[in-house]
C-alpha positions in Angstrom: -14.0 -1.4 20.4 -12.0 -4.4 19.5 -11.0 -7.3 21.8 -7.7 -9.0 21.3 -6.1 -12.0 22.9 -2.8 -11.2 24.6 0.3 -12.5 23.0 3.6 -13.2 24.6 7.2 -13.0 23.6 9.5 -15.4 25.4 13.2 -14.4 25.9 15.4 -17.3 26.7 18.7 -16.8 28.5 20.8 -19.6 26.9 24.2 -18.9 28.5 23.2 -18.7 32.2 20.5 -19.7 34.6 17.8 -17.1 35.4 18.1 -15.1 38.6 15.4 -15.4 41.2 14.0 -12.1 40.1 14.1 -13.0 36.4 12.4 -16.4 37.2 9.6 -14.6 39.0 9.1 -12.1 36.2 9.1 -14.9 33.6 6.5 -16.9 35.6 4.3 -13.9 35.9 4.6 -13.1 32.2 3.8 -16.7 31.3 0.7 -16.8 33.5 -0.5 -13.5 32.1 -0.1 -14.7 28.5 -1.8 -18.0 29.2 -4.8 -16.6 30.9 -8.1 -16.6 29.1 -8.8 -12.9 29.8 -8.8 -10.5 26.8 -7.9 -6.9 26.9 -9.9 -4.2 25.2 -8.3 -1.7 23.0 -10.3 1.5 23.0 -10.7 3.6 20.0 -12.1 7.0 20.4 -15.4 7.5 18.5 -15.1 10.3 16.0 -18.8 11.1 16.3 -18.3 12.0 20.0 -15.3 14.2 19.5 -15.2 17.7 18.2 -12.2 17.5 15.9 -13.0 20.8 14.2 -13.2 21.5 10.5 -10.9 19.9 8.0 -7.9 22.0 7.0 -7.9 24.0 3.9 -5.4 23.1 1.2 -3.1 25.9 2.3 -3.4 24.8 6.0 -2.6 21.2 5.1 0.5 22.1 3.1 1.6 24.5 6.0 1.2 21.6 8.4 3.4 19.4 6.2 5.9 22.2 5.9 6.1 22.7 9.6 7.2 19.1 10.0 9.8 19.3 7.3 13.5 18.7 7.6 15.8 20.3 5.1 18.5 17.7 5.3 16.0 14.8 4.8 14.4 16.8 2.0 17.7 17.0 0.2 18.3 13.3 0.7 14.8 12.5 -0.6 15.3 14.6 -3.7 18.6 12.9 -4.5 17.0 9.5 -3.9 13.9 9.9 -5.9 15.6 11.8 -8.7 12.4 13.6 -9.8 12.3 17.3 -10.1 9.7 18.5 -7.5 9.6 20.0 -4.1 10.5 17.8 -1.1 9.9 18.6 2.5 11.6 15.8 4.3 8.5 14.6 6.3 8.6 10.9 7.3 5.7 8.8 6.0 4.4 7.7 9.5 3.9 11.4 10.3 2.1 12.0 7.0 -0.1 9.0 7.9 -1.0 10.5 11.2 -1.9 13.8 9.6 -4.0 12.1 7.0 -5.8 10.0 9.6 -6.8 13.2 11.4 -7.9 14.9 8.2 -10.0 11.9 7.2 -11.8 12.1 10.6 -12.5 15.8 10.2 -13.7 15.8 6.6 -16.8 14.6 4.7 -16.0 12.3 1.8 -16.4 15.1 -0.7 -14.1 17.3 1.4 -11.5 14.5 1.5 -11.6 14.1 -2.2 -11.2 17.8 -2.8 -8.3 18.1 -0.3 -6.6 15.0 -1.7 -6.8 16.2 -5.2 -5.5 19.6 -4.2 -2.6 18.1 -2.4 -1.8 15.9 -5.4 -1.9 18.8 -7.8 0.5 20.8 -5.6 3.3 18.6 -6.9 5.0 18.5 -3.5 6.3 15.0 -2.8 4.9 14.7 0.7 1.6 16.3 -0.3 1.2 13.7 -3.0 1.8 10.9 -0.4 -0.7 12.6 1.9 -3.3 12.8 -0.9 -3.0 9.0 -1.4 -3.2 8.3 2.3 -6.4 10.4 2.5 -8.1 8.1 0.1 -6.6 4.8 1.3 -9.5 3.1 3.1 -11.1 -0.3 2.9 -14.7 0.7 3.0 -15.9 3.8 1.2 -19.5 4.0 -0.2 -20.1 5.4 -2.6 -16.6 5.4 -4.0 -17.0 6.5 -7.6 -15.6 9.9 -6.8 -12.6 8.4 -5.0 -11.9 6.0 -7.9 -12.2 8.7 -10.5 -9.8 10.9 -8.6 -7.2 8.2 -8.2 -7.5 7.0 -11.8 -7.1 10.6 -12.9 -3.7 10.7 -11.2 -2.4 7.7 -13.0 -1.3 9.4 -16.2 0.9 11.8 -14.1 2.8 9.1 -12.3 6.5 9.7 -12.6 8.2 8.1 -9.6 7.7 4.7 -7.9 7.1 6.0 -4.3 4.1 8.2 -5.0 2.8 5.8 -7.7 2.8 3.0 -5.2 1.0 5.0 -2.5 -1.6 6.0 -5.0 -1.9 2.4 -6.4 -2.4 1.2 -2.8 -5.4 3.5 -2.5 -6.7 2.5 -5.9 -6.3 -1.2 -5.1 -8.8 -0.8 -2.2 -11.4 0.3 -4.7 -11.1 -2.9 -6.8 -12.2 -5.5 -4.3 -15.9 -4.5 -4.6 -15.8 -3.4 -8.2 -13.7 -5.7 -10.3 -15.3 -4.4 -13.4 -12.9 -1.5 -13.1 -10.3 -3.9 -14.5 -11.8 -3.0 -17.9 -10.5 0.6 -17.4 -7.2 -0.5 -16.0 -6.5 -2.8 -19.0 -6.5 0.3 -21.2 -3.4 1.5 -19.4 -1.4 -1.3 -20.9 -1.2 0.7 -24.1 -0.1 3.9 -22.4 3.0 5.7 -23.7 4.4 6.2 -20.2 6.0 3.3 -18.4 4.6 4.3 -15.0 1.0 4.0 -16.3 1.7 0.6 -17.7 3.3 -0.4 -14.5 0.3 0.7 -12.5 -1.8 -2.1 -14.2 0.1 -4.6 -12.0 0.9 -2.6 -8.8 -2.8 -1.5 -8.4 -4.1 -5.1 -8.9 -1.8 -6.7 -6.3 -4.9 -7.3 -4.0 -6.0 -10.0 -6.4 -3.0 -12.1 -5.5 -3.8 -12.2 -1.8 -6.6 -14.8 -1.3 -5.9 -18.4 -0.5 -9.5 -19.3 -1.5 -10.4 -17.0 -4.4 -13.9 -17.0 -5.6 -14.8 -17.2 -9.3 -14.5 -13.4 -9.8 -11.1 -13.4 -8.2 -9.9 -16.4 -10.2 -11.0 -14.7 -13.4 -9.2 -11.5 -12.4 -6.0 -13.5 -11.7 -6.2 -15.2 -15.1 -6.8 -11.9 -16.8 -3.9 -10.1 -15.1 -1.5 -13.1 -15.7 -2.3 -12.4 -19.4 -1.3 -8.8 -18.8 2.0 -10.1 -17.5 2.5 -11.9 -20.8 1.8 -8.7 -22.7 4.3 -6.7 -20.6 7.0 -9.3 -20.3 8.8 -8.2 -23.6 9.2 -4.7 -22.1 12.8 -4.4 -21.0 12.3 -1.5 -18.6 13.6 -2.5 -15.2 10.5 -1.1 -13.4 8.2 -3.1 -15.6 10.2 -6.3 -15.1 10.2 -5.7 -11.4 6.4 -5.2 -11.3 5.8 -8.5 -13.1 8.1 -10.3 -10.7 6.4 -8.6 -7.8 3.0 -9.7 -9.0 4.0 -13.2 -9.7 6.0 -13.5 -6.4 3.0 -12.4 -4.3 0.6 -14.7 -6.2 3.0 -17.6 -5.6 2.4 -17.3 -1.8 -1.2 -18.3 -2.4 -1.2 -20.2 -5.8 2.2 -21.6 -6.4 1.0 -23.8 -9.3 -0.3 -20.9 -11.3 3.0 -19.1 -11.1 5.0 -22.2 -11.8 2.8 -22.8 -14.9 3.3 -19.2 -16.0 7.0 -19.3 -15.6 7.2 -22.6 -17.5 5.5 -21.1 -20.5 6.6 -17.5 -20.4 9.6 -17.3 -18.0 12.1 -17.0 -20.8 10.6 -13.7 -21.8 11.6 -12.1 -18.5 15.0 -10.7 -17.6 17.0 -13.1 -15.4 16.6 -11.0 -12.2 12.8 -10.9 -12.7 12.5 -14.6 -13.3 14.6 -15.3 -10.2 12.5 -13.0 -8.0 9.2 -14.3 -9.4 10.2 -17.8 -8.4 11.5 -16.9 -4.9 8.9 -18.8 -3.0 8.5 -21.7 -5.3 9.9 -25.0 -4.0 
């Protein structure tokens, strides 16, 4: 259970006075929002529910297929421009499925299902695979990390790469030593693998008060940005700008210093995006 304070949204009618009914409703809403009472959001406990066994790989794919939309699938294929099967299932629905499957499965079962979905080479199944392994706390998580890292050499499109990198980034907070492995991706032949070095490490940009390990990680990854900056590929330039822009929200000086020294090595659009939040 999690207790939350109620918030309020005030809608102001600027062009006319409130009617008596509207005034009464507004007063009631204000009193409700200002009260000290908290409401409780109930979350069903998985241990007390019989959710049944996790789906087999075939059942999981069938569930995704059942939610498909041919028109949306054609649009997704045209948009992503990668030759694979598309089902036309929206991401929020995939997330709902993955949430249920996570609750039904043991960690080993989740890893096996996720890897099977990824290897199917269906776009939505790959997204579901990443969602199955996207979780803040997993212990032990070596199997999860090895599975995600094993997917990286096969990255070939930004959407599935970003979903997988989001899952992988969760595995770095408690194990920054994994940066040693990620650094080897800088020398990969494929652009998508090199790009993953920055997208997967975005969590290290987020803290306003980084500890010594986080500060060391930031300095290290800023060095990776220097190494990647001469790469003219649009996605690489975009990833560098993305990493710097996110860091600038929490450490503007570090980004300003980086741009002062290395900004000229970026394409104009990347340099502009990286400095978006700098004053």
